[in-house]
C-alpha positions, 0 to 999 in steps of 0.5 A: 902640844901647844894646845895642851899648854894653852888648855892648862893655862886657861883652866888655871886662869879661870876662877870658876873651878876654885869657886866650885871647890870652895862651895863643895868644901863648904857643903861638905862641912855643913853636911858634916855638922848636920850629921853630927848634930843629928847623932848627938840629938838622937842620943840625948833624946834617947837618954831623955826617954830612958830617964822619963820611962824610969821615972814613970815606971818608978812612980807607977810601981809604988 
């Protein structure tokens, strides 16, 4: 039983665990921002192509 307490105490003293968690949270935030950026830019690009297609279509039909 004492070895379990020692293992838990050593785990809590070790600083590598919290650092890993911090890096994982930062990575998750960066990935989230990248995904949101790609979705936003894809929508804006689609709108731009639709506007351009409408303008070209309107110019060639006259």
